[in-house]
N, C-alpha and C positions, 0 to 999 in steps of 0.2 A: 424187164423184158422189153425188146425194141420192136416196133411195128413199122412196116414199110410205109413210106409217105403216101403212096397211092391208096393203100388200104385205109389210112386215116382220112384222106379226102373223100373216098367213097363212103366211109362211115358217116361223115358229116352230111354228105349229099343224101344219104339214106334217111337220116334223121329229119331232113327237110325243115330247116329253120322257118318259122312262121314269117310271112311277109309283113312289112311295116303296116301299122294300123294308125289311122289319123282319126282323132275324136273331133267330130264336127259340131256336136251339140249334146248337152246332157241336162236332165231335169230331175229334181228330187221332189217327192211328195210324201206326206205322212200317211201311215196306214193305222187305223184304230179299229179293232174288231171287238164287239161286245155281244153278250147273250143275256137277255133280260136285264140289261143295264150293267152287268158285271163284265169287267175287262177280261178278255181271253187272249188278246194278242196286240202287240204294238210293233210297228216297223217303219221302215223307209223304203219306198218304191223308187227305183231309178230307171230312166229311159235314155239310152245313149244312141246317137246316130254316129256310125263309124264308116270309114271307107278304107279299102285296102289298095295296095300298089297296083293290082290288076283290075281296079275299078269296081270291085264288089262293094255294094252299098247295103248296109245292114242296120237294123234297129235291134239293139240288145237291151232287153228289159228284164227286170227281176226285182227282188226285194230281200231285205235282211230283216227277219222278224223274230221277236221273242214271244213265247207262248206261256200263258198262265192258266192252264186248264184245270178245273177242279179235279182233285184226286190224282194228279200227275205231277212229276217234278217239272219245274220251270225248264223250258227248252229253247233252242235256237233253230230256226229253219232259214236257209238261203235258197232262193229260187233264181234260175237263170234260163231265159228263153230267147230265141232269135227269130226274126223275120228278115227276108231278103227281097229286094226289088231288082229284077233283071228284065230289061226290055219291056218295062211297064207291067210285068207280071209279078205278083207277090207270092212268095213261097215260104214255107216254114221248115227250115232245115233241122235235122236231128243234131242235138248237142251230145257228144259222146263223153265229154269231160268238162268240168268247170271247177275253178278254184279261186279263192280270194285271199289277198294278203294285205295286211295293214302294218306297215313298219316291218318288224321281223317276225310277226305272228301271222300264221296262215291257217287254212281250214283243213289241213291234211288229217287231223284227228276226227273230223266229222264223217258220218256215214253217207255215202253217195247212192242215189237211186234215181230212176227215171221218173219224170213227172207225167202229167196228163198227155194222152195221145202219143206217148213214147217219144216226144219231141224235146221236152225240156229236162233240166236236171235239178234235183233237190238235194241239198246237203242238210243233214240232221244231226242233232245231239241234244243232250239235256244235262241237268245238274248232276244226276246220278253217275253219268258216264264221264263227264269232263269238268266237274266242279263248277267254278264261277265263270268259266269260259263263255257260257251262254250270255252273260251280261258284259264281261270285259271286252269281248271282241266287237259287238255292235256299238258299244259306248265310244269306240274310237273311230267310227265310220266317218264322222264329221271332218276328220283329218285327211280324208281321201283314201282310196283303196285301189290296189292293182287287181284287175280281173283278167283271168285267163280262161279260154274256152277252146274246144276242139270240135270241128265239124267233119274231120277226117282222121281216122285212127292211124293212117299212114303218113300223116304230116304233123308238123309241130303245131303248137297252140297259137291262137291269136291272143295277144296280150296288150291291154291298154290300161290307162289309169283313170278311174273315176275321180274327178277333181274334188278338192276340199270344199266344204260347204261355203257358199258365198254369204254376204250380208243378207241377201234376199231369202236365204234358207233359214234364217234365225228362228222364224216362227215354226217351221217344220221341226227343227231340233227341239224347241221348247215343248211342242205338243207331244213328241215321242218320249222325251224325258219324263214329263208329267204322267203320261200313260204308263211307262215302265214302273215308276215309283208306286202308283196306285195299284197296278196289277200285281206286283210283288207283295205289297203290303196286304192286299186282300187274300192272296193265296196263303201267305204265312199265318194270317189270323185264322184261316180255316184249318190249317195244320194244327195250330195251337189248341183248337177246340177238341180235336180227336187224339192228340198226343199229350197226355197229362204232364209229361216230364218236360215239355217244351215251353210253356207260357212265359216263364221268367226269362229264359234265354232269348226267345223271340222278341220280347219287349226290349231287351238290351240291344238288339239289332235295329229295332224300329226307329231309334232316335236319329239315325243318319238319313232317314227319309224326310219328306216335307220340304225339300229345298230344290231349286231349279238347277243347281249345279250338276253338270253331266256326270260327275263321279259318284254322286249320292246313291243311285240305284246299284251301281257297281260295288260300292263298299258294303251295302246291305246284303247283296247277293253273296259276297265273300263270307260275311258273317253267318248267314243262313246256311251256306254250304258246309261250313265247319260244324255247325250244330247237327245237321243231318248225318254227316260222315262219322261224327263221334257219338251218335246215339243219344243226342239231347244234352251232351255235357258241355257244349259251347266250343267255339273255334280255338 
């Protein structure tokens, strides 16, 4: 089927390609959440200052978090929020869509919902819904990630790249990796206490923890995911 050129041009105009975005500054910080000393969440907070071609100046903040809550499957939550400064006035625009991509892997499989005050966006999933994605996706964040967000449903997304971790971020990465390893180990030990068919298999997975290497929590999560999916028979 052939389309008139003018219709194709109008279609492009209607889709409204997002204006170029320039990353002016970015900062990463570790997020460690505990309750009575027990690790319930580990993550990385990012804060990026960006500008657009039409001189919009925005601070895009958010976080990529893994959750290890007692009695629940390990999960992943990504939050994205924005503030804008215009003529010296700070506002909080509503984000209608947000998504993240690391390499060829993106967050389309995650559930999207509005955050606090109906301004931010939350992306959610857990081990039961998407297997070890909750661990493998954030484990690659240090490589850098493409972040897309929309402030207007009638226009295209703003897209920019969160940079790879610098040498100055090494301690942030170390803290989060250690937190993930401890959080996952604690949660699976708790599962083993109530699931009598799990202890031996859980023990078989635990040997990949206790290392600072970024892949260790990910390999353990993959092992645990196989145990849960197969009813305690192992991956």
